[in-house]
TIZA-328900 format. One record per residue (C-alpha): x, y, z. Coordinates in Angstrom, 1 decimal. Example, Ala and Ser with C-alpha at 12.3 -4.5 7.8 and 13.67 -1.06 7.14 Angstrom:
- X/Y/Z
- 12.3/-4.5/7.8
- 13.7/-1.1/7.1
//
This chain:
- X/Y/Z
- -7.2/-17.2/6.9
- -9.5/-19.8/8.5
- -7.2/-22.6/7.4
- -4.2/-20.6/8.6
- -5.7/-20.1/12.0
- -6.6/-23.7/12.4
- -3.1/-24.9/11.6
- -1.5/-22.2/13.7
- -3.6/-23.0/16.8
- -3.6/-26.8/16.5
- 0.1/-27.3/17.0
- 2.4/-24.7/18.5
- 5.7/-26.2/17.5
- 4.9/-28.6/14.8
- 5.4/-31.8/16.8
- 5.2/-35.1/14.9
- 7.3/-36.9/12.4
- 10.3/-35.1/10.7
- 8.3/-34.5/7.5
- 5.4/-33.0/9.4
- 7.7/-31.0/11.6
- 9.6/-29.5/8.6
- 6.4/-28.7/6.8
- 4.8/-27.0/9.9
- 8.0/-25.1/10.5
- 8.1/-23.9/7.0
- 4.4/-23.1/6.9
- 4.6/-21.2/10.3
- 7.4/-19.1/8.9
- 5.0/-17.9/6.2
- 2.1/-17.0/8.6
- 4.0/-15.8/11.7
- 3.1/-12.2/12.6
- 5.0/-9.4/14.3
- 3.8/-7.1/17.0
- 2.7/-3.4/16.4
- 5.9/-1.4/16.9
- 6.3/0.7/20.0
- 3.3/-0.5/21.9
- 5.3/-2.3/24.6
- 8.8/-1.2/23.7
- 10.6/1.7/22.2
- 13.2/1.3/19.5
- 16.6/2.8/20.0
- 16.4/6.5/19.2
- 19.4/6.2/17.0
- 17.4/3.8/14.8
- 14.2/5.9/14.9
- 13.2/8.4/12.2
- 12.6/12.0/13.3
- 9.0/13.1/13.6
- 9.0/16.4/11.7
- 6.0/16.2/9.3
- 2.7/18.0/9.7
- -0.6/17.4/8.0
- 0.2/20.1/5.4
- 3.5/18.3/4.6
- 1.5/15.0/4.1
- -0.9/16.7/1.7
- 2.0/18.0/-0.4
- 3.5/14.6/-0.5
- 0.2/12.9/-1.4
- -0.8/15.4/-4.1
- 2.7/15.6/-5.5
- 3.0/11.8/-5.8
- -0.5/11.4/-7.3
- -1.0/14.3/-9.7
- 1.6/13.4/-12.3
- 1.8/14.4/-16.0
- -0.8/11.7/-16.8
- -3.6/14.2/-16.4
- -2.0/16.4/-19.1
- -2.2/13.5/-21.5
- -4.7/10.9/-20.2
- -7.7/13.1/-20.6
- -7.3/13.1/-24.4
- -6.9/9.4/-24.8
- -9.6/8.3/-22.4
- -12.2/10.8/-23.7
- -11.5/9.9/-27.4
- -11.6/6.1/-27.0
- -13.8/5.3/-23.9
- -15.8/7.9/-22.1
- -16.4/11.0/-24.3
- -17.9/14.0/-22.3
- -18.6/11.5/-19.4
- -14.9/11.6/-18.6
- -15.7/13.8/-15.6
- -17.9/11.0/-14.1
- -15.1/8.5/-14.9
- -12.7/10.4/-12.7
- -15.4/10.7/-10.0
- -16.1/6.9/-10.0
- -12.3/6.2/-10.0
- -11.8/8.6/-7.2
- -14.5/7.0/-5.1
- -13.0/3.6/-5.7
- -9.6/4.8/-4.7
- -11.2/6.4/-1.6
- -12.2/2.9/-0.4
- -8.5/2.0/-0.2
- -7.8/5.4/1.4
- -10.3/4.6/4.2
- -8.6/1.3/4.9
- -5.1/2.9/4.8
- -6.2/5.7/7.2
- -7.2/3.2/9.9
- -4.1/1.0/9.7
- -1.8/4.0/9.5
- -3.3/5.3/12.8
- -3.1/1.9/14.5
- 0.4/1.0/13.2
- 2.3/4.3/12.6
- 5.6/3.0/11.6
- 7.6/2.9/8.3
- 6.7/0.2/5.8
- 3.1/1.1/4.7
- 1.2/-1.9/3.3
- 4.2/-4.3/4.0
- 4.1/-3.3/7.7
- 0.3/-3.7/8.0
- 0.3/-7.1/6.2
- 3.1/-8.4/8.4
- 1.1/-7.6/11.5
- -2.3/-8.8/10.4
- -1.8/-11.6/7.7
- 1.7/-13.0/8.0
- 5.3/-12.8/7.0
- 5.1/-14.6/3.7
- 2.3/-12.4/2.2
- 4.0/-9.3/3.7
- 7.2/-10.3/1.9
- 5.5/-10.5/-1.5
- 3.7/-7.2/-0.9
- 7.0/-5.5/0.1
- 8.9/-7.1/-2.8
- 6.2/-6.0/-5.3
- 6.3/-2.4/-3.9
- 10.1/-2.4/-4.4
- 9.5/-3.2/-8.1
- 6.7/-0.6/-8.4
- 8.7/2.3/-7.0
- 11.9/1.4/-9.0
- 10.1/1.1/-12.4
- 7.7/3.9/-11.6
- 10.6/6.3/-10.7
- 12.5/5.4/-13.9
- 9.4/5.8/-16.1
- 8.6/9.2/-14.6
- 12.2/10.3/-15.1
- 12.3/9.4/-18.8
- 9.0/11.2/-19.3
- 10.6/14.5/-18.2
- 13.0/14.8/-21.1
- 10.5/15.4/-24.0
- 8.5/17.8/-21.8
- 11.7/19.7/-20.9
- 12.7/19.8/-24.5
- 9.7/22.0/-25.3
- 11.4/24.9/-23.6
- 14.3/24.6/-26.0
- 12.2/24.3/-29.1
- 12.3/20.5/-29.5
- 14.5/17.5/-28.5
- 17.0/18.2/-31.3
- 17.8/21.5/-29.7
- 18.5/20.1/-26.2
- 22.2/20.5/-25.0
- 24.2/17.4/-25.9
- 24.6/16.3/-22.3
- 20.8/16.3/-21.8
- 19.7/14.9/-25.2
- 18.8/11.3/-25.8
- 21.3/9.2/-27.8
- 21.0/5.9/-29.6
- 23.9/3.5/-29.0
- 24.0/1.0/-32.0
- 26.7/-1.0/-30.3
- 24.3/-1.9/-27.5
- 21.5/-3.1/-29.9
- 20.0/0.3/-30.5
- 19.6/1.2/-26.8
- 18.4/4.8/-26.3
- 20.2/6.4/-23.3
- 18.6/9.3/-21.5
- 21.2/11.4/-19.5
- 18.6/14.0/-18.5
- 16.5/11.3/-16.8
- 19.5/9.9/-15.0
- 20.6/13.4/-13.8
- 17.2/14.1/-12.4
- 17.1/10.9/-10.5
- 20.5/11.7/-9.0
- 19.3/15.1/-8.0
- 16.2/13.7/-6.3
- 18.3/11.0/-4.5
- 20.7/13.6/-3.1
- 17.8/15.8/-2.0
- 16.1/12.9/-0.2
- 19.4/12.1/1.6
- 19.5/15.7/3.0
- 16.5/15.0/5.3
- 12.8/14.6/5.2
- 12.0/18.2/6.0
- 14.3/19.5/3.2
- 12.8/17.1/0.6
- 9.3/17.9/1.7
- 9.9/21.6/1.3
- 11.0/21.1/-2.3
- 7.9/18.8/-2.8
- 5.7/21.6/-1.6
- 7.2/24.1/-4.0
- 6.9/22.0/-7.1
- 3.5/20.7/-6.1
- 2.3/24.3/-5.7
- 3.5/25.2/-9.2
- 1.8/22.1/-10.6
- -1.5/22.8/-8.9
- -1.3/26.5/-10.0
- -0.9/25.3/-13.6
- -4.0/23.1/-13.3
- -5.9/26.0/-11.8
- -4.9/28.2/-14.7
- -6.2/25.5/-17.1
- -9.5/25.4/-15.2
- -9.9/29.2/-15.0
- -8.7/30.1/-18.5
- -10.5/27.2/-20.1
- -13.7/28.1/-18.2
- -13.4/31.6/-19.5
- -13.1/30.4/-23.1
- -16.0/28.0/-22.6
- -18.4/30.7/-21.2
- -17.2/33.2/-23.9
- -17.5/30.9/-27.0
- -19.9/28.2/-25.8
- -19.4/24.7/-24.5
- -19.3/23.0/-28.0
- -18.1/19.7/-26.6
- -21.4/19.2/-24.7
- -23.5/20.0/-27.7
- -22.6/17.0/-29.9
- -25.4/14.8/-31.2
- -24.1/11.6/-29.6
- -24.9/13.1/-26.2
- -23.1/12.9/-22.8
- -22.5/9.1/-23.1
- -21.4/8.4/-26.7
- -19.9/5.1/-25.6
- -22.7/4.2/-23.2
- -22.5/3.5/-19.5
- -20.0/0.7/-20.1
- -17.6/3.2/-21.8
- -17.8/5.4/-18.8
- -16.9/2.6/-16.5
- -14.1/1.4/-18.8
- -12.7/4.9/-18.6
- -12.9/4.7/-14.8
- -10.8/1.6/-14.8
- -8.1/3.4/-16.8
- -8.0/6.7/-14.9
- -8.1/4.8/-11.6
- -4.3/4.4/-11.9
- -4.0/8.2/-12.0
- -4.9/8.1/-8.2
- -2.0/5.9/-7.4
- 0.4/7.8/-5.1
- -1.6/8.8/-2.1
- -0.3/5.6/-0.3
- 3.1/7.3/-0.3
- 1.8/9.3/2.6
- 1.6/6.2/4.8
- 5.3/5.3/4.1
- 6.2/8.4/6.2
- 4.1/7.5/9.2
- 7.1/7.2/11.4
- 8.1/10.8/10.6
- 4.7/12.4/11.4
- 4.4/14.5/14.5
- 0.9/13.5/15.3
- 0.1/10.4/13.3
- -3.3/9.6/14.8
- -4.6/13.0/13.7
- -2.5/14.0/10.7
- -2.3/10.8/8.7
- -6.1/10.5/8.1
- -6.2/14.2/7.3
- -3.2/14.0/4.9
- -4.6/11.0/3.1
- -8.2/12.3/2.9
- -7.3/15.9/1.8
- -4.7/14.7/-0.7
- -7.1/12.3/-2.4
- -9.9/14.9/-2.4
- -7.7/17.6/-3.9
- -6.6/15.2/-6.7
- -10.2/14.1/-7.4
- -11.5/17.7/-7.6
- -8.6/18.8/-9.8
- -9.0/15.9/-12.2
- -12.8/16.4/-12.5
- -12.6/20.2/-13.1
- -9.8/19.8/-15.7
- -11.6/17.1/-17.5
- -14.9/19.0/-17.4
- -13.3/22.0/-19.0
- -11.3/20.1/-21.6
- -14.1/17.9/-23.0
- -16.4/21.0/-23.0
- -14.2/23.2/-25.1
- -14.0/20.9/-28.2
- -15.8/17.7/-29.2
- -14.2/14.6/-27.6
- -13.3/13.1/-31.0
- -11.3/16.3/-31.9
- -8.9/16.0/-28.9
- -5.2/15.5/-29.6
- -4.3/12.2/-27.8
- -0.7/13.4/-27.2
- -1.1/17.1/-26.3
- -4.8/17.5/-25.6
- -4.7/20.6/-23.4
- -2.2/22.8/-25.3
- -3.8/21.9/-28.6
- -7.2/23.1/-27.3
- -5.8/26.5/-26.5
- -4.1/26.6/-29.9
- -7.4/25.9/-31.6
- -8.7/29.1/-30.0
- -5.7/31.0/-31.2
- -4.0/31.2/-27.9
- -0.4/30.0/-28.1
- 1.3/31.3/-24.9
- -0.4/29.0/-22.4
- 1.7/26.1/-23.8
- 4.6/27.4/-21.6
- 2.5/27.4/-18.4
- 1.1/23.9/-19.3
- 4.6/22.6/-20.0
- 5.9/24.0/-16.7
- 3.0/22.3/-14.9
- 3.8/19.0/-16.7
- 7.5/19.2/-15.8
- 6.9/20.1/-12.1
- 4.2/17.3/-12.0
- 6.8/14.8/-13.2
- 9.4/16.0/-10.8
- 7.0/15.8/-7.9
- 6.0/12.3/-9.0
- 9.7/11.3/-9.1
- 10.1/12.5/-5.5
- 7.0/10.6/-4.5
- 8.2/7.5/-6.2
- 11.7/7.3/-4.7
- 10.7/8.6/-1.2
- 8.8/5.5/0.0
- 11.2/2.8/-1.3
- 14.1/3.3/1.2
- 11.5/3.2/4.0
- 10.1/-0.1/2.7
- 13.7/-1.4/2.5
- 14.3/-0.1/6.1
- 11.2/-1.8/7.5
- 12.1/-5.1/5.8
- 15.7/-4.9/7.1
- 14.5/-4.2/10.6
- 12.5/-7.4/10.5
- 15.5/-9.3/9.3
- 14.1/-10.1/5.9
- 16.7/-8.0/4.1
- 20.3/-7.1/4.8
- 20.6/-5.0/8.0
- 22.5/-2.2/6.3
- 19.3/-1.0/4.8
- 18.0/-0.2/8.3
- 20.8/2.2/9.2
- 19.7/5.7/10.0
- 22.1/8.6/9.3
- 22.8/10.3/12.6
- 22.8/13.8/11.0
- 19.9/13.7/8.5
- 17.9/11.0/10.3
- 16.9/9.3/7.1
- 17.9/5.8/5.8
- 20.7/7.1/3.5
- 22.0/3.7/2.4
- 18.5/2.6/1.3
- 18.0/5.9/-0.4
- 21.2/5.6/-2.3
- 20.5/2.0/-3.3
- 17.1/3.0/-4.5
- 18.4/6.0/-6.4
- 21.2/3.9/-8.1
- 18.7/1.3/-9.4
- 16.3/3.9/-10.7
- 19.2/5.9/-12.3
- 20.5/2.8/-14.2
- 17.0/2.0/-15.4
- 16.2/5.6/-16.4
- 19.5/5.9/-18.2
- 19.6/2.7/-20.2
- 16.0/1.3/-20.5
- 12.8/2.4/-22.1
- 10.5/1.1/-19.3
- 7.2/2.2/-20.9
- 6.5/-1.5/-21.8
- 7.0/-2.4/-18.1
- 4.5/0.2/-16.9
- 1.8/-2.4/-16.2
- 4.1/-4.1/-13.6
- 3.9/-0.9/-11.5
- 0.2/-1.5/-11.1
- 0.7/-4.9/-9.6
- 2.5/-3.7/-6.5
- -0.1/-1.0/-5.8
- -3.1/-3.3/-6.3
- -1.6/-6.0/-4.2
- -0.9/-3.5/-1.5
- -4.5/-2.1/-1.7
- -5.9/-5.6/-1.5
- -3.8/-6.7/1.5
- -4.6/-3.5/3.4
- -8.4/-4.1/3.0
- -8.0/-7.7/4.1
- -6.0/-6.5/7.1
- -8.8/-4.2/8.2
- -11.2/-7.2/8.2
- -8.8/-9.2/10.3
- -8.3/-6.4/12.8
- -12.0/-6.0/13.2
- -13.1/-9.6/13.5
- -10.0/-11.7/14.4
- -7.3/-9.4/15.6
- -4.1/-11.3/16.4
- -4.2/-12.3/20.1
- -0.8/-13.9/20.2
- 2.3/-11.7/20.2
- 6.0/-12.6/20.0
- 7.9/-12.2/23.3
- 11.2/-10.5/23.0
- 14.3/-12.7/23.5
- 15.4/-10.7/26.5
- 12.2/-11.3/28.3
- 12.0/-15.0/27.3
- 15.0/-15.7/29.5
- 13.4/-14.0/32.5
- 10.1/-15.8/32.0
- 10.2/-19.2/33.5
- 7.6/-21.5/32.0
- 7.0/-25.1/33.1
- 7.0/-27.8/30.4
- 9.4/-25.9/28.1
- 8.8/-23.3/25.5
- 5.6/-24.5/24.0
- 3.2/-21.9/25.3
- 0.0/-23.8/24.4
- 1.1/-27.0/26.1
- 2.2/-24.9/29.2
- -1.2/-23.2/29.4
- -3.1/-26.4/29.0
- -1.0/-28.5/31.4
- -0.9/-25.7/34.0
- -4.7/-25.5/33.9
- -5.1/-29.2/34.3
- -2.6/-29.3/37.1
- -4.4/-26.6/39.0
- -7.8/-28.3/38.6
- -6.6/-31.8/39.6
- -4.6/-30.7/42.6
- -6.8/-27.9/43.9
- -8.2/-30.0/46.8
- -4.8/-31.1/48.0
- -3.3/-27.6/48.1
- -2.7/-25.9/51.4
- -3.8/-22.3/51.8
- -0.3/-20.9/51.7
- 0.6/-22.7/48.5
- -2.8/-21.7/47.0
- -2.1/-18.0/47.8
- 1.4/-18.3/46.3
- 0.0/-19.7/43.1
- -2.7/-17.0/42.9
- 0.0/-14.4/43.2
- 1.8/-15.9/40.2
- 1.4/-13.5/37.3
- 2.0/-15.9/34.5
- -0.4/-18.6/35.6
- -3.3/-16.3/36.5
- -3.0/-14.6/33.1
- -2.8/-18.0/31.3
- -6.0/-19.1/33.0
- -7.7/-15.9/32.1
- -6.6/-16.3/28.5
- -7.9/-19.8/28.4
- -11.3/-18.7/29.6
- -11.4/-15.9/27.1
- -10.4/-18.2/24.3
- -13.2/-20.6/25.2
- -15.8/-17.9/25.1
- -14.7/-16.2/21.9
- -13.1/-19.1/20.0
- -16.3/-20.1/18.2
- -17.0/-16.5/17.1
- -13.4/-16.0/15.9
- -13.5/-19.3/14.0
- -16.7/-18.4/12.2
- -15.3/-14.9/11.3
- -11.9/-16.3/10.1
- -13.6/-18.8/7.8
- -16.0/-16.1/6.6
- -13.1/-13.8/5.6
- -11.4/-16.7/3.9
- -14.5/-17.6/1.8
- -15.1/-14.0/1.1
- -11.7/-13.7/-0.5
- -12.1/-16.9/-2.4
- -15.6/-15.8/-3.7
- -14.2/-12.5/-4.8
- -11.4/-14.2/-6.8
- -13.8/-16.5/-8.5
- -16.3/-13.8/-9.3
- -13.6/-11.3/-10.5
- -11.9/-14.0/-12.7
- -15.2/-14.9/-14.3
- -16.2/-11.2/-14.9
- -12.8/-10.4/-16.4
- -12.5/-13.5/-18.6
- -14.1/-12.6/-21.9
- -12.8/-15.8/-23.5
- -14.8/-18.1/-21.2
- -18.0/-19.6/-22.6
- -21.2/-17.8/-21.4
- -22.3/-20.9/-19.4
- -19.0/-21.2/-17.5
- -18.9/-17.4/-16.8
- -22.4/-17.5/-15.4
- -21.6/-20.6/-13.3
- -18.5/-19.1/-11.8
- -20.2/-15.7/-11.2
- -23.0/-17.4/-9.4
- -20.7/-19.5/-7.3
- -18.5/-16.6/-6.4
- -21.5/-14.4/-5.7
- -23.0/-17.0/-3.4
- -19.7/-17.3/-1.4
- -19.5/-13.5/-1.2
- -23.1/-13.1/0.0
- -22.9/-15.9/2.6
- -19.6/-14.6/3.9
- -20.9/-11.1/4.3
- -24.0/-12.4/6.1
- -21.9/-14.3/8.6
- -19.7/-11.3/9.2
- -22.7/-9.0/9.7
- -24.3/-11.5/12.1
- -21.2/-12.1/14.2
- -20.0/-9.3/16.5
- -16.7/-7.6/15.8
- -14.0/-8.5/18.3
- -13.8/-6.3/21.4
- -10.0/-6.6/21.3
- -10.0/-4.3/18.2
- -10.4/-1.3/20.5
- -7.0/-2.0/22.1
- -5.2/-3.3/19.0
- -2.2/-1.2/18.1
- -2.4/2.6/18.9
- -5.9/3.4/20.0
- -7.7/6.7/19.5
- -7.3/7.2/15.8
- -9.5/6.9/12.7
- -11.8/3.9/12.2
- -12.8/2.7/8.7
- -16.6/3.0/8.2
- -19.1/0.4/6.8
- -17.1/-2.7/7.7
- -17.3/-5.4/6.3
- -18.9/-3.9/3.1
- -16.4/-1.2/2.4
- -13.3/-3.4/2.7
- -15.0/-6.2/0.7
- -15.8/-3.8/-2.2
- -12.2/-2.6/-2.1
- -10.9/-6.1/-2.3
- -13.2/-6.9/-5.3
- -12.2/-3.7/-7.3
- -8.5/-4.3/-6.8
- -8.8/-8.1/-7.5
- -10.7/-7.4/-10.7
- -8.1/-4.8/-11.9
- -5.3/-7.3/-11.0
- -6.8/-10.0/-13.1
- -7.6/-7.5/-15.9
- -3.9/-6.5/-16.3
- -3.4/-9.3/-18.8
- -1.2/-12.4/-19.1
- 1.8/-10.5/-20.5
- 2.1/-8.3/-17.5
- 1.7/-11.3/-15.1
- 4.4/-13.2/-16.9
- 6.8/-10.3/-16.4
- 5.8/-9.9/-12.7
- 6.1/-13.6/-12.1
- 9.8/-13.5/-12.9
- 10.3/-10.8/-10.2
- 8.1/-12.7/-7.7
- 10.0/-15.9/-8.2
- 13.2/-14.0/-7.5
- 11.6/-12.7/-4.4
- 10.6/-16.1/-3.2
- 14.2/-17.3/-3.6
- 15.5/-14.4/-1.6
- 13.0/-15.1/1.1
- 13.6/-18.8/1.3
- 17.4/-18.6/1.3
- 17.8/-15.4/3.3
- 14.7/-13.7/4.7
- 13.1/-16.7/6.4
- 16.4/-17.7/8.0
- 17.3/-14.3/9.3
- 13.8/-13.1/10.4
- 13.6/-11.5/13.8
- 10.7/-13.9/14.5
- 12.9/-17.0/14.0
- 12.3/-19.4/16.9
- 10.2/-16.8/18.7
- 7.8/-17.7/21.5
- 4.3/-16.4/21.2
- 2.2/-15.6/24.2
- -1.3/-14.0/24.7
- -1.5/-10.3/24.4
- -2.6/-9.9/28.1
- 0.3/-12.0/29.2
- 2.8/-10.0/27.1
- 1.4/-6.6/28.3
- 1.7/-7.7/31.9
- 5.3/-9.0/31.4
- 6.4/-5.8/29.7
- 4.7/-3.7/32.5
- 6.5/-5.6/35.2
- 9.7/-5.4/33.3
- 9.4/-1.6/32.9
- 8.6/-1.2/36.6
- 11.5/-3.3/37.7
- 13.8/-1.3/35.4
- 12.5/1.9/36.9
//
């Protein structure tokens, strides 16, 4: 960030030799930022999504996308191998860690309430190149995540028929020897098609279905809590009476369990992808995110507390922990309620996986980084139908032909990258909010700048010209110049830059070194193969960078411009810079801890994304050859333009 700011401010157009000019042009294309949507201009209503969602709708979307069938299976595996009876605390710690990202998402969703979620925020605060990688990773996450969820429905649905062998032929899985033993799953493909059609009907219609299936899923979990609690109080909580105590694997086992169940909270970020469709985003988005995450955390903790208390943790069935517990007490019929909950949970997760993807595609297409057809809004349903169909087709093909369980780790990369970029964006908004915005091409023509299109040269030369010729100016000419909107604002901007430039520079470098220190510390902490001396050295170096950077950020004041950045009046993230820094560390550690095999697979996808960006996105970006001006200058120009139009 600090290095980026220095390069960006030092040379507005990359003047110099051809090599330097080409390098600067390419580098600026990576760090160029867009403006917050709809602050100075309104998008054509035909290309705008309808605002129909309430806070209750957002809670349903968040809970449905988050509480998948994992809770019906994950409790057994994590309790047996990592946490034991302390599984409840593992869910609590993981929920608190996810809450850190939720705080950051809530602020950015209020400031920038447009479609695109983390991609949109990163583009505004960090730059086009990083935003592209975040958006490209989210596309992979939602595609693989949707396919994986769809293939998980078939075995659960088969329980209603008495097993997979009794499923109707058109729903049952089949092995195709001619294709190398590929196992096709028609049921999964059909379900993805149903969800895709449902999403094409409109956001209100799909949200209604989401509320219904989420209600059934939550009711199933409440049944498990109530019925399990009754059995526990009637027969005794034998799971808490074991000799090994509450922490059979120690405190480290509890934290290891937290790292695993953390991914069961992934999904609340789907709420922010619908920001453009929320009636009152400043009020409802923070409520939707906060309530959804709180409901998920409470349900997870209560279910896990009941399950690990009914039987000893080592007696849990890793595949069907909940239904097997009821069977051990001689109660067989709850299996149908539990299976219903699992199926509806998977269906809600499938809706939550496919819903955000067309909105990510739409946001990227609006910015010119993807093909413009993805940004088309259907005039009847007011949703991006083409993007929805494209997302559905990709997920359908994967769900039908591929067993994507081995690719599940790739889903986590997109989420963790998004969480990290959102936390960094909060720090940037608070300490170094972008003070240069792109001027729309229509207003560039009406704005007559001396010395050409280089704004920085114009500002400097205008300032020098005024100071050198001030004594020779006649009063009439002086008054004429003082009436000039552009020059007066440029002088004001130069004065403000002089006063705050030093503080912004310190803050920018502090954020940069904070991120570097976190990467070093997290890498050393996650690398068990490193010798102890090297691990200690890297941890000490990273810890020193983190501590010094936080001290600088605490000592320097947050930028006053943060109060007017984006849409004011919404939620503000607390405990800055400590909360975002902790969020960055947790997500960076989990990213490094995913393992080399996952990163090798993800690297292939990221390389493909870089090629698409270099050969298409960068050359078709709406910010190509754009002119940047100060925020005050742009606001005044837009104000004058709107007055003249009126």
